[in-house]
C-alpha positions in Angstrom: 17.3 27.8 -2.0 14.8 30.6 -1.4 11.5 30.0 0.4 8.1 31.0 -0.9 6.8 34.5 -0.7 3.4 35.7 -1.8 3.2 38.2 -4.7 0.7 40.4 -3.0 -0.3 41.3 0.6 -1.7 38.3 2.4 -4.5 38.8 4.9 -4.1 37.0 8.2 -5.6 33.5 8.0 -8.7 32.8 10.1 -8.8 29.9 12.5 -12.3 28.3 12.4 -14.3 25.4 13.6 -17.4 23.6 12.2 -19.3 20.5 13.3 -19.2 18.1 10.3 -20.9 14.7 10.6 -21.2 15.2 14.3 -17.5 15.9 14.8 -15.8 19.3 15.4 -13.3 20.0 12.6 -10.7 22.8 12.8 -9.5 24.5 9.6 -7.5 27.5 8.6 -9.3 29.9 6.2 -7.0 32.0 4.0 -7.6 34.7 1.4 -10.7 36.5 0.2 -14.0 34.8 0.9 -15.3 35.6 -2.6 -12.2 34.2 -4.5 -12.1 30.7 -6.2 -11.5 28.1 -3.5 -8.6 25.6 -3.0 -9.1 22.9 -0.5 -5.6 21.8 0.7 -5.5 18.5 2.7 -2.6 17.2 4.6 -1.1 13.7 5.0 -1.7 10.9 7.4 0.1 12.1 10.6 0.3 15.8 9.9 -2.1 18.8 10.4 -3.5 21.5 8.1 -0.7 23.9 9.1 1.8 22.0 6.8 -0.1 23.8 4.1 0.8 27.3 5.4 3.4 28.1 2.6 1.0 26.9 -0.1 -1.9 28.9 1.4 0.2 32.0 1.7 1.4 31.7 -1.9 -2.1 31.2 -3.3 -4.2 33.4 -1.0 -3.7 36.6 -3.0 -5.8 34.9 -5.8 -7.6 32.1 -4.0 -9.5 31.3 -0.8 -7.5 28.4 0.7 -9.1 26.1 3.2 -6.7 23.9 5.2 -8.5 21.4 7.5 -7.1 19.3 10.3 -8.4 15.8 9.6 -10.4 14.3 12.5 -7.9 12.9 15.1 -5.2 15.4 14.0 -4.3 18.9 15.2 -7.1 20.8 16.7 -9.9 18.7 15.3 -11.9 16.3 17.6 -10.6 12.8 18.1 -13.0 10.1 17.0 -14.9 8.2 19.6 -15.3 5.4 17.1 -11.9 5.0 15.5 -12.6 1.7 13.8 -15.4 3.2 11.8 -14.4 6.9 11.3 -10.6 6.8 10.6 -11.1 5.8 6.9 -11.2 7.5 3.5 -15.0 7.2 3.2 -15.6 9.1 6.5 -13.0 11.7 5.6 -14.8 12.3 2.3 -18.0 12.8 4.2 -16.3 15.4 6.4 -15.0 17.3 3.4 -18.4 17.3 1.8 -20.0 18.6 4.9 -17.4 21.3 5.3 -17.9 22.6 1.8 -21.7 22.4 2.0 -21.8 24.4 5.3 -19.6 27.0 3.7 -21.8 27.2 0.6 -18.9 26.3 -1.7 -20.0 24.6 -4.9 -16.8 24.3 -6.8 -13.3 23.8 -5.5 -9.7 22.9 -6.5 -8.2 20.1 -4.4 -4.5 19.9 -3.4 -3.8 16.8 -1.3 -0.6 15.5 0.1 -0.4 11.7 0.6 -3.6 10.8 2.5 -5.1 14.1 1.5 -4.7 13.2 -2.1 -6.4 9.9 -1.6 -9.3 11.7 0.1 -9.4 13.9 -3.0 -9.6 11.0 -5.3 -12.4 9.4 -3.3 -14.3 12.7 -3.2 -13.8 13.4 -6.9 -15.2 10.0 -7.8 -18.0 10.1 -5.3 -19.7 12.7 -3.1 -17.9 15.7 -4.8 -18.0 14.4 -8.4 -18.4 17.4 -10.7 -17.6 19.8 -7.9 -13.8 19.4 -7.8 -12.4 21.3 -10.8 -8.7 20.3 -10.7 -7.0 17.7 -8.5 -3.3 17.8 -7.3 -2.0 14.6 -5.9 1.2 15.2 -4.0 3.2 11.9 -3.9 0.1 9.7 -3.8 -1.4 7.4 -6.4 -4.0 4.6 -6.7 -1.5 2.0 -5.3 1.0 2.3 -2.5 4.3 0.5 -2.0 3.7 -2.0 0.9 7.1 -1.4 2.5 6.5 2.3 2.7 3.0 1.8 4.2 4.6 -0.4 6.9 7.3 2.2 7.6 4.7 4.9 8.1 2.5 2.6 10.3 5.4 1.8 12.5 6.3 5.4 13.4 2.8 6.8 13.3 1.1 4.1 15.3 3.6 4.4 18.2 4.5 8.1 18.4 7.6 8.9 20.3 7.5 11.2 23.4 10.2 13.6 24.5 11.0 15.8 27.5 11.4 19.0 25.4 10.0 20.5 22.3 13.5 20.9 20.9 14.0 17.1 21.1 10.7 16.6 19.3 11.9 19.0 16.6 15.1 17.0 16.2 13.0 13.9 15.8 10.8 15.6 13.1 13.9 16.6 11.2 14.9 13.0 11.0 11.6 11.3 10.3 10.5 14.0 7.8 13.8 14.4 6.1 12.3 13.2 2.8 10.2 16.4 2.7 13.3 18.1 1.3 14.4 21.6 2.0 13.0 23.4 5.0 14.4 26.4 6.7 15.1 26.4 10.5 12.1 28.6 11.0 9.9 26.2 9.0 11.1 23.2 11.0 10.3 25.1 14.2 6.8 26.0 13.0 6.2 22.5 11.9 7.0 21.3 15.4 5.1 24.0 17.3 2.0 23.5 15.2 2.0 19.7 15.7 2.8 19.1 19.4 0.7 18.1 22.3 1.8 17.6 25.9 1.1 14.3 27.7 -0.1 13.9 31.3 3.4 13.1 32.4 4.7 16.4 31.0 6.4 15.0 27.9 5.5 16.2 24.4 4.5 14.1 21.4 3.0 14.6 17.9 -0.5 16.1 17.9 -2.6 13.2 16.6 -4.6 10.3 17.8 -2.4 7.1 17.5 -5.6 5.2 16.9 -5.8 6.7 13.4 -3.6 3.9 12.1 -6.5 1.5 12.8 -7.4 2.5 9.2 -4.9 0.0 8.0 -6.4 -2.7 10.2 -10.2 -2.1 9.8 -10.0 -0.8 6.2 -7.1 -2.7 4.7 -8.0 -1.9 1.1 -8.7 1.8 1.6 -5.8 2.8 -0.6 -6.4 0.3 -3.4 -7.8 3.1 -5.6 -7.3 2.1 -9.2 -11.0 1.7 -9.9 -11.6 5.1 -8.3 -8.7 6.7 -10.3 -9.8 5.2 -13.6 -13.3 6.7 -13.1 -12.0 10.3 -12.8 -12.8 12.8 -15.5 -11.0 15.9 -14.4 -7.5 17.4 -14.9 -5.0 15.7 -12.5 -1.5 16.8 -11.6 0.7 14.2 -9.8 3.8 15.4 -8.1 6.2 12.6 -7.3 9.2 13.0 -5.0 12.2 11.7 -6.9 13.2 9.5 -4.0 9.7 8.5 -2.9 9.3 5.0 -1.5 5.5 5.3 -1.4 4.6 6.3 -4.9 6.7 4.0 -7.1 7.9 5.2 -10.6 5.9 2.5 -12.4 2.7 3.6 -10.6 3.2 7.2 -11.6 3.9 6.1 -15.2 0.7 4.1 -15.3 -1.2 7.2 -14.0 -0.1 9.0 -17.2 -1.9 6.4 -19.4 -5.0 5.4 -17.4 -8.1 7.2 -16.2 -7.7 11.0 -16.3 -4.2 10.6 -17.7 -2.4 12.7 -15.1 0.3 15.2 -15.8 3.2 13.6 -13.8 6.1 15.8 -12.6 9.1 14.4 -10.7 10.3 16.7 -7.9 14.0 16.5 -7.3 15.6 16.7 -3.9 12.9 15.0 -1.9 11.1 11.7 -1.2 7.7 11.3 0.4 6.4 13.9 0.2 7.4 17.2 -1.3 6.8 19.9 1.3 5.2 22.4 -1.1 7.2 25.1 0.5 9.6 26.5 -2.1 8.8 28.5 -5.3 9.6 25.8 -7.8 7.0 23.5 -6.3 4.4 26.2 -5.5 4.6 27.6 -9.1 3.9 24.1 -10.4 0.7 23.9 -8.4 -0.3 27.5 -9.3 0.2 27.0 -13.0 -1.9 23.8 -12.9 -4.7 25.4 -11.0 -4.8 28.3 -13.5 -4.9 25.8 -16.4 -1.4 26.5 -17.6 -0.5 22.8 -17.6 
């Protein structure tokens, strides 16, 4: 299977920081500043760099912003995790980011948690400003067993003596992403690693971010939010996903914005958005070629 390649020369992405809601947020800024904007938001325990392939693919035609959520990657860790690691605060960060960049309208592509943030934004602080919404293996209801699986590994991140051992771990825990080249696995690892005081390495996020499930237990119960949406929605569901169940995806076709639902073969939770077949689906939707 071939990996993605942009159809035109891609300018080097810019690594940037802004203070949003009193917290420093890091984001990668791809493409021409005067192009239509895509905000690409990652999943629970990842960083904005997992959107590199998508951003490279779209950046000849779009400006693509890929933030690190607070507590992940190069963004600041929250000093108040019980209050700030939740969808409502993440939505405030997204709104502040766009306002400071003077961006009025945006397409949103969100994987897992990033899609949930997109739903909350589209129904609330960014209502009317999000033009099209892509939900990558996320819906208004989550399978409890999958949530518990994710909480277990994300809340107690493993530590390893070497980066190579961390990569081997990522290849196991993120096997449901589907096909990644060796180079993509290596980049995924190197862009999401931090070193502990004892010299070992571990995933680059604040383990306290899973407090979201304790202090905000209904954060992902989003049917009322979804039903209120009035914009075009594309839902990509990994064929083997244990988080977005088939019956939930089917209900999304019939309720609220009546999403276009596409099942992506060869992966579970969540499609990596790193091969042409997946990237073309997203691009066609953003261009209105549903």
